[in-house]
C-alpha positions as CSV (number, residue, x, y, z in Angstrom):
1,X,95.0,177.5,95.0
2,X,93.3,174.1,94.7
3,X,96.3,172.0,93.8
4,X,94.3,168.8,93.5
5,X,91.8,170.3,91.0
6,X,94.6,171.9,88.9
7,X,96.6,168.7,88.8
8,X,93.5,166.6,87.9
9,X,92.9,168.8,84.8
10,X,96.7,168.9,84.1
11,X,97.0,165.1,84.0
12,X,93.8,164.8,81.9
13,X,95.6,167.1,79.5
14,X,98.8,164.9,79.7
15,X,96.7,162.0,78.5
16,X,95.7,164.0,75.5
17,X,99.3,165.0,74.9
18,X,100.4,161.4,74.9
19,X,102.7,161.6,78.0
20,X,104.6,158.3,78.2
21,X,103.1,157.6,81.7
22,X,99.6,157.7,80.2
23,X,100.0,155.2,77.4
24,X,98.4,151.8,78.2
25,X,100.3,148.6,77.8
26,X,99.8,146.5,74.7
27,X,98.1,143.1,74.3
28,X,101.4,141.2,74.2
29,X,102.4,142.5,77.7
30,X,99.0,141.3,79.1
31,X,99.3,137.9,77.4
32,X,102.8,137.4,78.9
33,X,101.6,138.5,82.4
34,X,98.9,135.8,82.2
35,X,101.7,133.2,81.8
36,X,103.8,134.6,84.7
37,X,106.2,136.8,82.6
38,X,105.7,140.3,83.8
39,X,107.4,143.3,85.3
40,X,106.3,146.8,86.5
41,X,108.1,150.0,87.2
42,X,108.0,152.3,90.2
43,X,110.7,154.6,88.7
44,X,111.5,155.4,85.0
45,X,113.9,152.6,83.9
46,X,114.5,149.8,86.5
47,X,111.9,147.1,86.9
48,X,110.9,146.2,90.5
49,X,112.8,143.1,91.7
50,X,110.7,140.0,91.6
51,X,111.5,139.2,95.2
52,X,109.8,142.4,96.3
53,X,106.3,140.9,95.5
54,X,104.1,138.5,97.4
55,X,102.3,135.8,95.6
56,X,99.9,137.7,93.3
57,X,97.3,135.0,93.0
58,X,94.3,136.4,94.8
59,X,96.4,139.2,96.3
60,X,94.4,142.4,97.0
61,X,96.4,145.2,95.4
62,X,95.9,149.0,95.5
63,X,97.7,150.8,92.6
64,X,97.9,154.2,94.4
65,X,98.0,157.3,92.2
66,X,98.9,154.8,89.4
67,X,96.4,155.3,86.6
68,X,97.4,155.2,83.0
69,X,96.8,151.6,82.0
70,X,100.2,150.3,83.0
71,X,100.8,148.7,86.4
72,X,97.2,147.9,87.2
73,X,96.3,145.8,84.2
74,X,99.6,143.9,84.3
75,X,99.0,142.9,88.0
76,X,95.4,142.0,87.2
77,X,96.6,139.7,84.4
78,X,99.1,138.1,86.7
79,X,96.3,137.1,89.0
80,X,95.9,139.9,91.5
81,X,92.6,141.6,92.5
82,X,93.4,145.2,91.6
83,X,92.0,148.5,92.5
84,X,93.5,151.6,90.7
85,X,93.1,154.9,92.5
86,X,94.0,158.1,90.7
87,X,93.2,161.8,90.7
88,X,92.8,162.0,86.9
89,X,89.6,160.6,85.3
90,X,91.3,160.2,81.9
91,X,94.2,158.3,83.5
92,X,91.6,155.9,85.0
93,X,89.9,155.6,81.7
94,X,93.2,154.2,80.3
95,X,93.0,151.4,82.9
96,X,89.3,150.7,82.1
97,X,90.1,150.6,78.4
98,X,92.8,147.9,78.9
99,X,90.5,146.0,81.3
100,X,87.7,145.9,78.7
101,X,90.0,145.1,75.9
102,X,91.6,142.2,77.7
103,X,88.6,141.0,79.8
104,X,90.3,141.8,83.1
105,X,88.6,142.4,86.4
106,X,89.7,145.7,87.7
107,X,88.2,148.5,89.9
108,X,88.9,152.2,89.4
109,X,88.4,155.0,92.0
110,X,88.9,158.7,91.4
111,X,90.3,160.2,94.6
112,X,93.2,162.1,96.2
113,X,96.2,159.8,97.1
114,X,96.3,161.6,100.5
115,X,92.7,160.8,101.3
116,X,91.7,157.2,101.0
117,X,88.5,157.6,103.0
118,X,86.6,155.7,100.2
119,X,88.6,152.6,101.3
120,X,88.2,150.6,104.5
121,X,90.9,149.8,107.1
122,X,93.0,146.7,106.4
123,X,91.6,146.2,102.8
124,X,94.8,145.4,100.9
125,X,97.8,143.1,100.9
126,X,100.0,145.2,98.6
127,X,100.2,148.9,97.6
128,X,102.0,149.9,94.4
129,X,102.8,153.6,94.4
130,X,105.0,154.7,91.4
131,X,106.5,158.2,91.2
132,X,103.5,160.4,91.8
133,X,103.6,162.0,95.2
134,X,105.6,164.8,93.6
135,X,102.2,166.1,92.7
136,X,100.9,166.6,96.3
137,X,102.1,169.4,98.7
138,X,102.3,167.1,101.7
139,X,103.4,163.5,101.4
140,X,103.1,162.3,105.0
141,X,99.3,161.8,104.8
142,X,99.9,159.5,101.9
143,X,102.0,157.2,104.0
144,X,99.6,157.3,106.9
145,X,96.7,156.4,104.7
146,X,98.7,153.6,103.0
147,X,99.4,152.1,106.5
148,X,95.7,152.3,107.4
149,X,94.4,150.5,104.4
150,X,97.1,147.7,104.5
151,X,96.6,144.5,106.4
152,X,99.3,143.3,108.8
153,X,102.4,142.2,107.0
154,X,101.2,144.1,103.9
155,X,103.7,145.7,101.6
156,X,104.1,149.2,100.2
157,X,106.2,149.5,97.1
158,X,106.9,153.2,96.4
159,X,108.9,155.2,93.9
160,X,109.7,158.9,94.4
161,X,112.0,161.7,93.2
162,X,115.3,162.4,94.8
163,X,114.8,165.9,96.3
164,X,118.3,166.9,95.0
165,X,116.7,167.3,91.6
166,X,114.7,170.2,92.8
167,X,117.5,172.5,94.0
168,X,118.4,173.4,90.4
169,X,117.0,175.9,87.9
170,X,115.0,173.6,85.7
171,X,115.0,175.8,82.6
172,X,118.8,175.8,82.7
173,X,118.9,172.1,83.4
174,X,116.9,171.5,80.3
175,X,119.8,173.2,78.4
176,X,122.3,170.9,80.1
177,X,123.4,173.5,82.8
178,X,123.1,172.8,86.5
179,X,122.7,175.9,88.6
180,X,121.6,175.8,92.2
181,X,118.6,178.0,92.7
182,X,116.0,176.5,95.2
183,X,116.0,175.5,98.9
184,X,114.5,172.2,99.8
185,X,111.7,171.2,100.3
186,X,110.6,172.6,97.0
187,X,107.2,173.9,95.8
188,X,106.3,175.2,92.4
189,X,104.0,177.7,94.2
190,X,107.2,179.4,95.6
191,X,109.8,178.3,93.1
192,X,108.1,179.6,90.0
193,X,107.8,183.3,89.2
194,X,104.3,184.7,89.1
195,X,104.5,184.7,85.3
196,X,105.7,181.0,85.2
197,X,102.9,180.0,87.6
198,X,100.2,181.7,85.6
199,X,101.6,180.1,82.4
200,X,101.5,176.6,84.1
201,X,97.9,177.1,85.1
202,X,96.9,178.4,81.7
203,X,98.7,175.6,79.8
204,X,97.5,173.0,82.3
205,X,101.0,171.8,83.3
206,X,101.1,169.7,86.5
207,X,102.5,171.5,89.5
208,X,105.3,169.7,91.5
209,X,106.6,169.5,95.0
210,X,110.1,168.2,96.0
211,X,109.7,166.5,99.3
212,X,112.6,165.9,101.7
213,X,114.0,162.5,102.4
214,X,112.9,163.0,106.0
215,X,109.3,163.2,104.7
216,X,109.7,160.5,102.1
217,X,111.6,157.8,104.0
218,X,111.2,159.2,107.6
219,X,107.5,159.6,106.8
220,X,107.1,155.9,106.0
221,X,108.9,155.0,109.2
222,X,106.7,157.4,111.3
223,X,103.6,155.9,109.7
224,X,104.7,152.5,111.2
225,X,106.4,150.9,108.2
226,X,109.7,149.0,108.3
227,X,111.9,149.6,105.2
228,X,113.0,146.2,103.8
229,X,114.3,147.2,100.3
230,X,115.8,150.1,98.5
231,X,117.2,151.0,95.1
232,X,118.0,154.1,93.0
233,X,117.3,154.8,89.4
234,X,118.4,157.2,86.6
235,X,116.6,158.8,83.7
236,X,118.6,160.0,80.7
237,X,116.2,162.8,80.0
238,X,117.4,164.6,83.2
239,X,120.8,166.4,83.2
240,X,121.3,165.6,86.8
241,X,121.2,161.8,86.0
242,X,124.7,162.2,84.5
243,X,126.0,162.7,88.0
244,X,123.6,161.0,90.4
245,X,120.4,158.9,90.5
246,X,117.3,161.1,90.4
247,X,114.8,158.5,91.7
248,X,114.4,156.2,94.7
249,X,112.3,153.1,95.3
250,X,111.5,151.6,98.7
251,X,109.9,148.3,99.8
252,X,108.2,148.8,103.2
253,X,106.3,146.4,105.3
254,X,103.5,146.9,107.8
255,X,104.4,144.9,111.0
């Protein structure tokens, strides 16, 4: 199965459905960012700490798998030179729409987050990678490519799902019941029944993968990064969030 092709169509469909992560920021948010009042999110509810960022004036930023007209336009309004890379054409269209509306300079590229061959070595000072690698089967190439396109002392700010979320039966979890069902690492290709998988394909629902912490954090270290910041986040929509954080954010630096 071509996961990238399926998830591209599925996220285009999420834009049409009005998924919260596809709705562009408003004019007031951009105006505030121009005057230095801004924040972005790697995870659902906690803003990224201000001290995680370098000076954005003239900073070359890659918003990795970060389309939707949210992080990219804010950073551009704050003074950064922004490239937004995403697998979904309609997500990228949201960024272009905000850029046109607000007269922002912003580049968009349709590509796989695990294959940045369209980008040169040492091209960026900062990568912003909000929760999105849940949609690729193998996360380690994402970290390796991020390291390649960053300059020395460049920063990678990443958000990702806590793999513990994926051990539970998600249909029961939506009813408020937590029942262990799956072994980690998780894949919808194995965790869903044939009927459920066919339904996801027919209804264009994004397919997900729950990567281990060894792949998420250990993968960054293996790629050459040094972890310099860490926090966890909740999301009230998830039953598991009553008991533990479901999301993780890391700040990593290329030596």
